[in-house]
Each structure stands twice: as structure tokens, then as C-alpha cells.
HTML snippet that shows the backbone in 3Dmol.js (N, CA, C, O; Angstrom):
<script src="https://3Dmol.org/build/3Dmol-min.js"></script>
<div id="view" style="width:600px;height:400px;position:relative"></div>
<script>
const pdb = `
ATOM      1  N   MET A   1     198.630  17.112  23.342  1.00  0.00           N
ATOM      2  CA  MET A   1     197.354  17.853  23.154  1.00  0.00           C
ATOM      3  C   MET A   1     196.206  17.049  23.569  1.00  0.00           C
ATOM      4  O   MET A   1     196.187  15.859  23.254  1.00  0.00           O
ATOM      5  N   ILE A   2     195.308  17.529  24.198  1.00  0.00           N
ATOM      6  CA  ILE A   2     193.974  17.144  24.677  1.00  0.00           C
ATOM      7  C   ILE A   2     193.021  17.937  24.039  1.00  0.00           C
ATOM      8  O   ILE A   2     193.139  19.128  23.752  1.00  0.00           O
ATOM      9  N   ALA A   3     191.880  17.058  23.796  1.00  0.00           N
ATOM     10  CA  ALA A   3     190.487  17.676  23.175  1.00  0.00           C
ATOM     11  C   ALA A   3     189.343  16.911  23.904  1.00  0.00           C
ATOM     12  O   ALA A   3     189.457  15.719  24.189  1.00  0.00           O
ATOM     13  N   TYR A   4     188.390  17.546  24.153  1.00  0.00           N
ATOM     14  CA  TYR A   4     187.168  16.924  24.604  1.00  0.00           C
ATOM     15  C   TYR A   4     186.092  17.171  23.477  1.00  0.00           C
ATOM     16  O   TYR A   4     185.996  18.242  22.878  1.00  0.00           O
ATOM     17  N   ILE A   5     185.319  16.108  23.257  1.00  0.00           N
ATOM     18  CA  ILE A   5     184.220  16.087  22.387  1.00  0.00           C
ATOM     19  C   ILE A   5     182.792  15.873  22.846  1.00  0.00           C
ATOM     20  O   ILE A   5     182.520  14.788  23.360  1.00  0.00           O
ATOM     21  N   LEU A   6     182.010  16.642  22.734  1.00  0.00           N
ATOM     22  CA  LEU A   6     180.540  16.381  23.131  1.00  0.00           C
ATOM     23  C   LEU A   6     179.932  15.901  21.939  1.00  0.00           C
ATOM     24  O   LEU A   6     180.076  16.611  20.944  1.00  0.00           O
ATOM     25  N   ALA A   7     179.292  14.863  21.829  1.00  0.00           N
ATOM     26  CA  ALA A   7     178.611  14.360  20.618  1.00  0.00           C
ATOM     27  C   ALA A   7     177.174  14.007  20.754  1.00  0.00           C
ATOM     28  O   ALA A   7     176.788  13.343  21.716  1.00  0.00           O
ATOM     29  N   THR A   8     176.343  14.440  19.798  1.00  0.00           N
ATOM     30  CA  THR A   8     174.868  14.038  19.913  1.00  0.00           C
ATOM     31  C   THR A   8     174.593  12.915  18.810  1.00  0.00           C
ATOM     32  O   THR A   8     175.148  12.891  17.712  1.00  0.00           O
ATOM     33  N   CYS A   9     173.686  12.022  19.248  1.00  0.00           N
ATOM     34  CA  CYS A   9     173.559  10.883  18.108  1.00  0.00           C
ATOM     35  C   CYS A   9     172.070  10.447  17.949  1.00  0.00           C
ATOM     36  O   CYS A   9     171.267  10.789  18.816  1.00  0.00           O
ATOM     37  N   ILE A  10     171.726   9.812  17.031  1.00  0.00           N
ATOM     38  CA  ILE A  10     170.281   9.729  16.807  1.00  0.00           C
ATOM     39  C   ILE A  10     170.031   8.680  18.072  1.00  0.00           C
ATOM     40  O   ILE A  10     170.828   7.795  18.383  1.00  0.00           O
ATOM     41  N   PRO A  11     168.901   8.922  18.670  1.00  0.00           N
ATOM     42  CA  PRO A  11     168.357   8.227  19.865  1.00  0.00           C
ATOM     43  C   PRO A  11     168.132   6.801  19.643  1.00  0.00           C
ATOM     44  O   PRO A  11     167.524   6.311  18.691  1.00  0.00           O
ATOM     45  N   GLY A  12     168.655   6.213  20.570  1.00  0.00           N
ATOM     46  CA  GLY A  12     168.786   4.552  20.493  1.00  0.00           C
ATOM     47  C   GLY A  12     169.904   3.870  19.812  1.00  0.00           C
ATOM     48  O   GLY A  12     169.926   2.649  19.655  1.00  0.00           O
ATOM     49  N   ASN A  13     170.824   4.663  19.414  1.00  0.00           N
ATOM     50  CA  ASN A  13     172.097   4.435  18.844  1.00  0.00           C
ATOM     51  C   ASN A  13     173.344   4.782  19.568  1.00  0.00           C
ATOM     52  O   ASN A  13     174.455   4.739  19.040  1.00  0.00           O
ATOM     53  N   GLU A  14     173.101   5.157  20.896  1.00  0.00           N
ATOM     54  CA  GLU A  14     174.276   5.655  21.699  1.00  0.00           C
ATOM     55  C   GLU A  14     175.319   4.396  22.033  1.00  0.00           C
ATOM     56  O   GLU A  14     176.524   4.607  22.169  1.00  0.00           O
ATOM     57  N   LYS A  15     174.819   3.261  22.133  1.00  0.00           N
ATOM     58  CA  LYS A  15     175.773   2.017  22.734  1.00  0.00           C
ATOM     59  C   LYS A  15     176.445   1.775  21.511  1.00  0.00           C
ATOM     60  O   LYS A  15     177.616   1.426  21.659  1.00  0.00           O
ATOM     61  N   GLU A  16     176.000   1.868  20.237  1.00  0.00           N
ATOM     62  CA  GLU A  16     176.697   1.462  18.931  1.00  0.00           C
ATOM     63  C   GLU A  16     177.843   2.515  18.815  1.00  0.00           C
ATOM     64  O   GLU A  16     179.028   2.184  18.766  1.00  0.00           O
ATOM     65  N   VAL A  17     177.414   3.790  18.775  1.00  0.00           N
ATOM     66  CA  VAL A  17     178.140   4.988  18.671  1.00  0.00           C
ATOM     67  C   VAL A  17     179.510   4.896  19.658  1.00  0.00           C
ATOM     68  O   VAL A  17     180.644   5.086  19.218  1.00  0.00           O
ATOM     69  N   ILE A  18     179.247   4.612  20.892  1.00  0.00           N
ATOM     70  CA  ILE A  18     180.093   4.553  21.977  1.00  0.00           C
ATOM     71  C   ILE A  18     181.069   3.393  21.790  1.00  0.00           C
ATOM     72  O   ILE A  18     182.241   3.521  22.145  1.00  0.00           O
ATOM     73  N   ALA A  19     180.609   2.248  21.233  1.00  0.00           N
ATOM     74  CA  ALA A  19     181.607   0.988  21.162  1.00  0.00           C
ATOM     75  C   ALA A  19     182.448   1.491  19.781  1.00  0.00           C
ATOM     76  O   ALA A  19     183.636   1.178  19.695  1.00  0.00           O
ATOM     77  N   LYS A  20     181.872   2.199  18.808  1.00  0.00           N
ATOM     78  CA  LYS A  20     182.722   2.380  17.730  1.00  0.00           C
ATOM     79  C   LYS A  20     183.872   3.625  18.019  1.00  0.00           C
ATOM     80  O   LYS A  20     184.972   3.624  17.467  1.00  0.00           O
ATOM     81  N   ILE A  21     183.471   4.570  18.878  1.00  0.00           N
ATOM     82  CA  ILE A  21     184.448   5.626  19.480  1.00  0.00           C
ATOM     83  C   ILE A  21     185.458   4.851  20.272  1.00  0.00           C
ATOM     84  O   ILE A  21     186.654   5.017  20.031  1.00  0.00           O
ATOM     85  N   LYS A  22     185.112   4.126  21.078  1.00  0.00           N
ATOM     86  CA  LYS A  22     186.112   3.345  22.034  1.00  0.00           C
ATOM     87  C   LYS A  22     187.349   2.775  21.253  1.00  0.00           C
ATOM     88  O   LYS A  22     188.479   2.844  21.736  1.00  0.00           O
ATOM     89  N   SER A  23     187.066   2.142  19.884  1.00  0.00           N
ATOM     90  CA  SER A  23     188.045   1.557  19.101  1.00  0.00           C
ATOM     91  C   SER A  23     188.883   2.421  18.518  1.00  0.00           C
ATOM     92  O   SER A  23     189.911   1.920  18.063  1.00  0.00           O
ATOM     93  N   LEU A  24     188.714   3.787  18.379  1.00  0.00           N
ATOM     94  CA  LEU A  24     189.539   4.799  17.757  1.00  0.00           C
ATOM     95  C   LEU A  24     190.778   4.855  18.285  1.00  0.00           C
ATOM     96  O   LEU A  24     190.785   4.611  19.491  1.00  0.00           O
ATOM     97  N   PRO A  25     192.062   5.142  17.700  1.00  0.00           N
ATOM     98  CA  PRO A  25     193.105   5.512  18.279  1.00  0.00           C
ATOM     99  C   PRO A  25     193.124   6.751  18.948  1.00  0.00           C
ATOM    100  O   PRO A  25     192.410   7.633  18.471  1.00  0.00           O
ATOM    101  N   ASP A  26     193.845   7.028  20.036  1.00  0.00           N
ATOM    102  CA  ASP A  26     194.035   8.216  20.778  1.00  0.00           C
ATOM    103  C   ASP A  26     192.822   8.746  21.563  1.00  0.00           C
ATOM    104  O   ASP A  26     192.814   9.860  22.085  1.00  0.00           O
ATOM    105  N   VAL A  27     191.729   7.817  21.616  1.00  0.00           N
ATOM    106  CA  VAL A  27     190.738   8.042  22.399  1.00  0.00           C
ATOM    107  C   VAL A  27     190.946   7.301  23.641  1.00  0.00           C
ATOM    108  O   VAL A  27     191.130   6.089  23.756  1.00  0.00           O
ATOM    109  N   THR A  28     190.879   8.412  24.781  1.00  0.00           N
ATOM    110  CA  THR A  28     191.335   7.930  26.170  1.00  0.00           C
ATOM    111  C   THR A  28     190.238   7.590  27.115  1.00  0.00           C
ATOM    112  O   THR A  28     190.339   6.853  28.096  1.00  0.00           O
ATOM    113  N   GLU A  29     189.129   8.245  26.682  1.00  0.00           N
ATOM    114  CA  GLU A  29     187.883   8.119  27.720  1.00  0.00           C
ATOM    115  C   GLU A  29     186.606   8.459  26.701  1.00  0.00           C
ATOM    116  O   GLU A  29     186.558   9.314  25.816  1.00  0.00           O
ATOM    117  N   VAL A  30     185.569   7.483  27.129  1.00  0.00           N
ATOM    118  CA  VAL A  30     184.162   7.599  26.410  1.00  0.00           C
ATOM    119  C   VAL A  30     183.340   7.434  27.434  1.00  0.00           C
ATOM    120  O   VAL A  30     183.637   6.637  28.323  1.00  0.00           O
ATOM    121  N   ASN A  31     182.151   8.177  27.474  1.00  0.00           N
ATOM    122  CA  ASN A  31     181.103   7.992  28.487  1.00  0.00           C
ATOM    123  C   ASN A  31     179.938   8.480  27.911  1.00  0.00           C
ATOM    124  O   ASN A  31     179.940   9.538  27.282  1.00  0.00           O
ATOM    125  N   GLY A  32     178.697   7.637  28.109  1.00  0.00           N
ATOM    126  CA  GLY A  32     177.379   8.208  27.744  1.00  0.00           C
ATOM    127  C   GLY A  32     177.082   9.106  28.785  1.00  0.00           C
ATOM    128  O   GLY A  32     177.453   8.906  29.941  1.00  0.00           O
ATOM    129  N   VAL A  33     176.401  10.132  28.414  1.00  0.00           N
ATOM    130  CA  VAL A  33     175.829  11.307  29.352  1.00  0.00           C
ATOM    131  C   VAL A  33     174.609  11.634  28.990  1.00  0.00           C
ATOM    132  O   VAL A  33     174.163  11.347  27.879  1.00  0.00           O
ATOM    133  N   MET A  34     173.806  12.399  30.076  1.00  0.00           N
ATOM    134  CA  MET A  34     172.478  12.783  29.946  1.00  0.00           C
ATOM    135  C   MET A  34     172.372  14.196  29.798  1.00  0.00           C
ATOM    136  O   MET A  34     173.064  14.881  30.551  1.00  0.00           O
ATOM    137  N   GLY A  35     171.672  14.729  29.011  1.00  0.00           N
ATOM    138  CA  GLY A  35     171.330  16.116  28.850  1.00  0.00           C
ATOM    139  C   GLY A  35     171.547  16.558  27.295  1.00  0.00           C
ATOM    140  O   GLY A  35     171.317  15.756  26.390  1.00  0.00           O
ATOM    141  N   ARG A  36     171.947  17.720  27.073  1.00  0.00           N
ATOM    142  CA  ARG A  36     172.005  18.148  25.627  1.00  0.00           C
ATOM    143  C   ARG A  36     172.707  17.126  24.803  1.00  0.00           C
ATOM    144  O   ARG A  36     172.216  16.801  23.722  1.00  0.00           O
ATOM    145  N   TYR A  37     173.811  16.597  25.226  1.00  0.00           N
ATOM    146  CA  TYR A  37     174.622  15.764  24.639  1.00  0.00           C
ATOM    147  C   TYR A  37     174.550  14.431  24.991  1.00  0.00           C
ATOM    148  O   TYR A  37     174.094  14.179  26.106  1.00  0.00           O
ATOM    149  N   ASP A  38     174.975  13.339  24.133  1.00  0.00           N
ATOM    150  CA  ASP A  38     174.748  12.030  24.358  1.00  0.00           C
ATOM    151  C   ASP A  38     176.053  11.189  24.793  1.00  0.00           C
ATOM    152  O   ASP A  38     176.055  10.162  25.472  1.00  0.00           O
ATOM    153  N   VAL A  39     177.194  11.881  24.231  1.00  0.00           N
ATOM    154  CA  VAL A  39     178.482  11.114  24.329  1.00  0.00           C
ATOM    155  C   VAL A  39     179.639  12.188  24.659  1.00  0.00           C
ATOM    156  O   VAL A  39     179.846  13.210  24.006  1.00  0.00           O
ATOM    157  N   PHE A  40     180.380  11.746  25.837  1.00  0.00           N
ATOM    158  CA  PHE A  40     181.502  12.556  26.150  1.00  0.00           C
ATOM    159  C   PHE A  40     182.841  11.936  25.700  1.00  0.00           C
ATOM    160  O   PHE A  40     183.116  10.804  26.098  1.00  0.00           O
ATOM    161  N   VAL A  41     183.630  12.559  24.951  1.00  0.00           N
ATOM    162  CA  VAL A  41     184.854  11.805  24.501  1.00  0.00           C
ATOM    163  C   VAL A  41     186.177  12.622  24.913  1.00  0.00           C
ATOM    164  O   VAL A  41     186.156  13.850  24.826  1.00  0.00           O
ATOM    165  N   LYS A  42     187.270  11.984  25.339  1.00  0.00           N
ATOM    166  CA  LYS A  42     188.678  12.590  25.427  1.00  0.00           C
ATOM    167  C   LYS A  42     189.483  11.974  24.526  1.00  0.00           C
ATOM    168  O   LYS A  42     189.571  10.748  24.454  1.00  0.00           O
ATOM    169  N   VAL A  43     190.122  12.789  23.781  1.00  0.00           N
ATOM    170  CA  VAL A  43     191.171  12.551  22.818  1.00  0.00           C
ATOM    171  C   VAL A  43     192.305  13.217  23.432  1.00  0.00           C
ATOM    172  O   VAL A  43     192.252  14.316  23.984  1.00  0.00           O
ATOM    173  N   GLU A  44     193.561  12.325  23.275  1.00  0.00           N
ATOM    174  CA  GLU A  44     194.769  12.767  23.692  1.00  0.00           C
ATOM    175  C   GLU A  44     196.029  12.010  22.874  1.00  0.00           C
ATOM    176  O   GLU A  44     196.198  10.795  22.763  1.00  0.00           O
ATOM    177  N   ALA A  45     196.763  12.965  22.401  1.00  0.00           N
ATOM    178  CA  ALA A  45     198.160  12.661  21.607  1.00  0.00           C
ATOM    179  C   ALA A  45     199.148  13.539  21.738  1.00  0.00           C
ATOM    180  O   ALA A  45     198.798  14.691  21.995  1.00  0.00           O
ATOM    181  N   LYS A  46     200.291  13.319  21.632  1.00  0.00           N
ATOM    182  CA  LYS A  46     201.418  14.356  21.675  1.00  0.00           C
ATOM    183  C   LYS A  46     201.396  15.024  20.102  1.00  0.00           C
ATOM    184  O   LYS A  46     201.922  16.135  20.039  1.00  0.00           O
ATOM    185  N   ASP A  47     200.891  14.519  18.924  1.00  0.00           N
ATOM    186  CA  ASP A  47     200.877  15.066  17.835  1.00  0.00           C
ATOM    187  C   ASP A  47     199.463  15.603  17.464  1.00  0.00           C
ATOM    188  O   ASP A  47     198.527  14.843  17.215  1.00  0.00           O
ATOM    189  N   PRO A  48     199.352  17.167  17.440  1.00  0.00           N
ATOM    190  CA  PRO A  48     198.097  17.677  17.053  1.00  0.00           C
ATOM    191  C   PRO A  48     197.376  17.019  15.861  1.00  0.00           C
ATOM    192  O   PRO A  48     196.145  17.025  15.838  1.00  0.00           O
ATOM    193  N   LEU A  49     198.072  16.467  14.896  1.00  0.00           N
ATOM    194  CA  LEU A  49     197.533  15.921  13.840  1.00  0.00           C
ATOM    195  C   LEU A  49     196.525  14.726  14.093  1.00  0.00           C
ATOM    196  O   LEU A  49     195.414  14.569  13.586  1.00  0.00           O
ATOM    197  N   LYS A  50     197.135  13.990  14.929  1.00  0.00           N
ATOM    198  CA  LYS A  50     196.487  12.614  15.382  1.00  0.00           C
ATOM    199  C   LYS A  50     195.245  13.065  16.202  1.00  0.00           C
ATOM    200  O   LYS A  50     194.218  12.386  16.219  1.00  0.00           O
ATOM    201  N   VAL A  51     195.376  14.240  16.885  1.00  0.00           N
ATOM    202  CA  VAL A  51     194.024  14.681  17.539  1.00  0.00           C
ATOM    203  C   VAL A  51     193.050  15.049  16.724  1.00  0.00           C
ATOM    204  O   VAL A  51     191.871  14.806  16.985  1.00  0.00           O
ATOM    205  N   ASP A  52     193.504  15.783  15.463  1.00  0.00           N
ATOM    206  CA  ASP A  52     192.610  16.382  14.426  1.00  0.00           C
ATOM    207  C   ASP A  52     192.061  14.935  13.849  1.00  0.00           C
ATOM    208  O   ASP A  52     190.845  14.847  13.678  1.00  0.00           O
ATOM    209  N   ALA A  53     192.794  13.931  13.575  1.00  0.00           N
ATOM    210  CA  ALA A  53     192.369  12.679  12.704  1.00  0.00           C
ATOM    211  C   ALA A  53     191.291  11.935  13.647  1.00  0.00           C
ATOM    212  O   ALA A  53     190.293  11.389  13.175  1.00  0.00           O
ATOM    213  N   ALA A  54     191.597  11.968  15.064  1.00  0.00           N
ATOM    214  CA  ALA A  54     190.498  11.360  15.829  1.00  0.00           C
ATOM    215  C   ALA A  54     189.337  12.104  15.955  1.00  0.00           C
ATOM    216  O   ALA A  54     188.271  11.549  16.221  1.00  0.00           O
ATOM    217  N   ILE A  55     189.444  13.516  15.764  1.00  0.00           N
ATOM    218  CA  ILE A  55     187.969  14.117  16.046  1.00  0.00           C
ATOM    219  C   ILE A  55     187.301  13.876  14.834  1.00  0.00           C
ATOM    220  O   ILE A  55     186.104  13.599  14.905  1.00  0.00           O
ATOM    221  N   SER A  56     187.924  13.936  13.578  1.00  0.00           N
ATOM    222  CA  SER A  56     187.336  13.684  12.279  1.00  0.00           C
ATOM    223  C   SER A  56     186.559  12.318  12.203  1.00  0.00           C
ATOM    224  O   SER A  56     185.415  12.185  11.768  1.00  0.00           O
ATOM    225  N   LYS A  57     187.323  11.384  12.672  1.00  0.00           N
ATOM    226  CA  LYS A  57     186.614  10.059  12.712  1.00  0.00           C
ATOM    227  C   LYS A  57     185.477   9.894  13.565  1.00  0.00           C
ATOM    228  O   LYS A  57     184.556   9.137  13.260  1.00  0.00           O
ATOM    229  N   VAL A  58     185.499  10.653  14.754  1.00  0.00           N
ATOM    230  CA  VAL A  58     184.343  10.647  15.581  1.00  0.00           C
ATOM    231  C   VAL A  58     183.121  11.348  14.892  1.00  0.00           C
ATOM    232  O   VAL A  58     181.966  10.934  14.996  1.00  0.00           O
ATOM    233  N   ARG A  59     183.526  12.533  14.127  1.00  0.00           N
ATOM    234  CA  ARG A  59     182.476  13.054  13.512  1.00  0.00           C
ATOM    235  C   ARG A  59     181.748  12.482  12.379  1.00  0.00           C
ATOM    236  O   ARG A  59     180.608  12.812  12.051  1.00  0.00           O
ATOM    237  N   ASN A  60     182.576  11.483  11.723  1.00  0.00           N
ATOM    238  CA  ASN A  60     182.105  10.597  10.617  1.00  0.00           C
ATOM    239  C   ASN A  60     181.515   9.447  11.144  1.00  0.00           C
ATOM    240  O   ASN A  60     181.147   8.640  10.290  1.00  0.00           O
ATOM    241  N   ILE A  61     181.315   9.132  12.350  1.00  0.00           N
ATOM    242  CA  ILE A  61     180.792   7.754  12.642  1.00  0.00           C
ATOM    243  C   ILE A  61     179.196   7.917  12.537  1.00  0.00           C
ATOM    244  O   ILE A  61     178.549   8.867  12.978  1.00  0.00           O
ATOM    245  N   SER A  62     178.684   6.759  11.839  1.00  0.00           N
ATOM    246  CA  SER A  62     177.174   6.721  11.568  1.00  0.00           C
ATOM    247  C   SER A  62     176.480   6.754  12.781  1.00  0.00           C
ATOM    248  O   SER A  62     176.767   6.112  13.791  1.00  0.00           O
ATOM    249  N   HIS A  63     175.337   7.717  12.596  1.00  0.00           N
ATOM    250  CA  HIS A  63     174.424   7.929  13.751  1.00  0.00           C
ATOM    251  C   HIS A  63     174.886   9.146  14.533  1.00  0.00           C
ATOM    252  O   HIS A  63     174.051   9.604  15.312  1.00  0.00           O
ATOM    253  N   VAL A  64     176.039   9.740  14.468  1.00  0.00           N
ATOM    254  CA  VAL A  64     176.471  10.945  15.007  1.00  0.00           C
ATOM    255  C   VAL A  64     175.900  12.106  14.477  1.00  0.00           C
ATOM    256  O   VAL A  64     176.274  12.327  13.325  1.00  0.00           O
ATOM    257  N   THR A  65     175.096  12.940  14.953  1.00  0.00           N
ATOM    258  CA  THR A  65     174.421  14.197  14.081  1.00  0.00           C
ATOM    259  C   THR A  65     175.049  15.335  14.368  1.00  0.00           C
ATOM    260  O   THR A  65     174.871  16.307  13.634  1.00  0.00           O
ATOM    261  N   SER A  66     175.872  15.415  15.456  1.00  0.00           N
ATOM    262  CA  SER A  66     176.752  16.754  15.623  1.00  0.00           C
ATOM    263  C   SER A  66     177.699  16.594  16.707  1.00  0.00           C
ATOM    264  O   SER A  66     177.662  15.670  17.519  1.00  0.00           O
ATOM    265  N   THR A  67     178.535  17.518  16.687  1.00  0.00           N
ATOM    266  CA  THR A  67     179.748  17.432  17.786  1.00  0.00           C
ATOM    267  C   THR A  67     180.080  18.900  18.145  1.00  0.00           C
ATOM    268  O   THR A  67     179.764  19.894  17.491  1.00  0.00           O
ATOM    269  N   VAL A  68     180.738  18.854  19.240  1.00  0.00           N
ATOM    270  CA  VAL A  68     181.175  20.250  19.688  1.00  0.00           C
ATOM    271  C   VAL A  68     182.660  19.805  20.413  1.00  0.00           C
ATOM    272  O   VAL A  68     182.719  19.054  21.386  1.00  0.00           O
ATOM    273  N   THR A  69     183.759  20.372  19.792  1.00  0.00           N
ATOM    274  CA  THR A  69     185.023  20.163  20.246  1.00  0.00           C
ATOM    275  C   THR A  69     185.594  21.200  21.062  1.00  0.00           C
ATOM    276  O   THR A  69     185.447  22.393  20.800  1.00  0.00           O
ATOM    277  N   MET A  70     186.249  20.760  22.057  1.00  0.00           N
ATOM    278  CA  MET A  70     186.895  21.658  22.859  1.00  0.00           C
ATOM    279  C   MET A  70     188.343  21.574  23.176  1.00  0.00           C
ATOM    280  O   MET A  70     188.605  20.929  24.191  1.00  0.00           O
ATOM    281  N   PRO A  71     189.331  22.085  22.527  1.00  0.00           N
ATOM    282  CA  PRO A  71     190.709  21.867  22.758  1.00  0.00           C
ATOM    283  C   PRO A  71     191.007  22.467  24.111  1.00  0.00           C
ATOM    284  O   PRO A  71     190.355  23.427  24.523  1.00  0.00           O
ATOM    285  N   VAL A  72     191.984  21.914  24.810  1.00  0.00           N
ATOM    286  CA  VAL A  72     192.451  22.174  26.322  1.00  0.00           C
ATOM    287  C   VAL A  72     193.469  23.228  26.090  1.00  0.00           C
ATOM    288  O   VAL A  72     194.325  23.118  25.213  1.00  0.00           O
ATOM    289  N   ILE A  73     193.371  24.259  26.888  1.00  0.00           N
ATOM    290  CA  ILE A  73     194.427  25.425  26.847  1.00  0.00           C
ATOM    291  C   ILE A  73     195.389  25.069  27.773  1.00  0.00           C
ATOM    292  O   ILE A  73     194.983  24.975  28.931  1.00  0.00           O
ATOM    293  N   TYR A  74     196.737  24.812  27.535  1.00  0.00           N
ATOM    294  CA  TYR A  74     197.614  24.606  28.358  1.00  0.00           C
ATOM    295  C   TYR A  74     198.041  25.879  29.330  1.00  0.00           C
ATOM    296  O   TYR A  74     198.142  27.020  28.878  1.00  0.00           O
ATOM    297  N   GLY A  75     198.267  25.563  30.649  1.00  0.00           N
ATOM    298  CA  GLY A  75     198.515  26.608  31.480  1.00  0.00           C
ATOM    299  C   GLY A  75     197.239  27.182  32.258  1.00  0.00           C
ATOM    300  O   GLY A  75     197.316  28.221  32.914  1.00  0.00           O
ATOM    301  N   GLN A  76     196.236  26.548  32.157  1.00  0.00           N
ATOM    302  CA  GLN A  76     194.956  27.020  32.742  1.00  0.00           C
ATOM    303  C   GLN A  76     194.331  25.919  33.515  1.00  0.00           C
ATOM    304  O   GLN A  76     193.136  25.683  33.342  1.00  0.00           O
ATOM    305  N   GLY A  77     195.093  25.168  34.419  1.00  0.00           N
ATOM    306  CA  GLY A  77     194.800  24.329  35.410  1.00  0.00           C
ATOM    307  C   GLY A  77     194.839  22.890  35.008  1.00  0.00           C
ATOM    308  O   GLY A  77     195.116  22.564  33.854  1.00  0.00           O
ATOM    309  N   GLY A  78     194.572  22.047  35.925  1.00  0.00           N
ATOM    310  CA  GLY A  78     194.633  20.557  35.455  1.00  0.00           C
ATOM    311  C   GLY A  78     196.001  20.047  35.593  1.00  0.00           C
ATOM    312  O   GLY A  78     196.936  20.721  36.027  1.00  0.00           O
ATOM    313  N   THR A  79     196.091  18.645  35.146  1.00  0.00           N
ATOM    314  CA  THR A  79     197.527  18.083  35.267  1.00  0.00           C
ATOM    315  C   THR A  79     198.290  18.402  34.183  1.00  0.00           C
ATOM    316  O   THR A  79     199.456  18.009  34.218  1.00  0.00           O
ATOM    317  N   ILE A  80     197.900  19.057  33.163  1.00  0.00           N
ATOM    318  CA  ILE A  80     198.596  19.375  32.086  1.00  0.00           C
ATOM    319  C   ILE A  80     199.562  20.497  32.116  1.00  0.00           C
ATOM    320  O   ILE A  80     200.391  20.701  31.230  1.00  0.00           O
ATOM    321  N   ASP A  81     199.382  21.356  33.396  1.00  0.00           N
ATOM    322  CA  ASP A  81     200.167  22.305  33.563  1.00  0.00           C
ATOM    323  C   ASP A  81     201.472  21.779  33.941  1.00  0.00           C
ATOM    324  O   ASP A  81     202.444  22.515  33.771  1.00  0.00           O
ATOM    325  N   GLU A  82     201.627  20.686  34.400  1.00  0.00           N
ATOM    326  CA  GLU A  82     203.031  20.086  34.885  1.00  0.00           C
ATOM    327  C   GLU A  82     203.875  19.623  33.671  1.00  0.00           C
ATOM    328  O   GLU A  82     205.078  19.400  33.809  1.00  0.00           O
ATOM    329  N   GLU A  83     203.232  19.477  32.463  1.00  0.00           N
ATOM    330  CA  GLU A  83     203.986  18.939  31.290  1.00  0.00           C
ATOM    331  C   GLU A  83     205.026  20.080  30.835  1.00  0.00           C
ATOM    332  O   GLU A  83     205.776  19.885  29.878  1.00  0.00           O
TER     333      GLU A  83
END
`;
const viewer = $3Dmol.createViewer("view");
viewer.addModel(pdb, "pdb");
viewer.setStyle({}, {cartoon: {color: "spectrum"}});
viewer.zoomTo();
viewer.render();
</script>
């Protein structure tokens, strides 16, 4: 299962938030982004419960003010169609 998370954090704390997210299990990509959101996160695990746990951990990081989570739909493009 794959999910993408867009996170907003308190301005000036982006680097700290990104460092904390990078250390979480099942997080495979983290990038600071410009625009409405501050951080882009990719979470990947075979067990959906692990993905849920990673999402909860991101949401509970200090200085994260909001998140939007987008679970991937299998069979609608990308490399996951091959699994």
C-alpha cells in the first residue's frame, strides 16, 4: 500500500519536521515543497496497518499543523499496476 501525505507546518520549522519524518519507519520519500503545503511525504508498506501508523506519526509531529492524506488506488496508473 502506498499513501502520499501533504503536510503544513509552522513557518520556520520545516527542516526540523522533515528530519523527524525521515526517521519514521515506512517513509520512503520526504521533500519540502512550496505552495499551499510545506512537506510532501510518501509512505509505503505491504501491511495497511503500518501505513496507518506512519500517517498517525506524521500527524503527531510537533509543529505539523495539518495534513492531507491520499491513498493510492491500485489499477489506475503508475508502477503499482504491475504488482
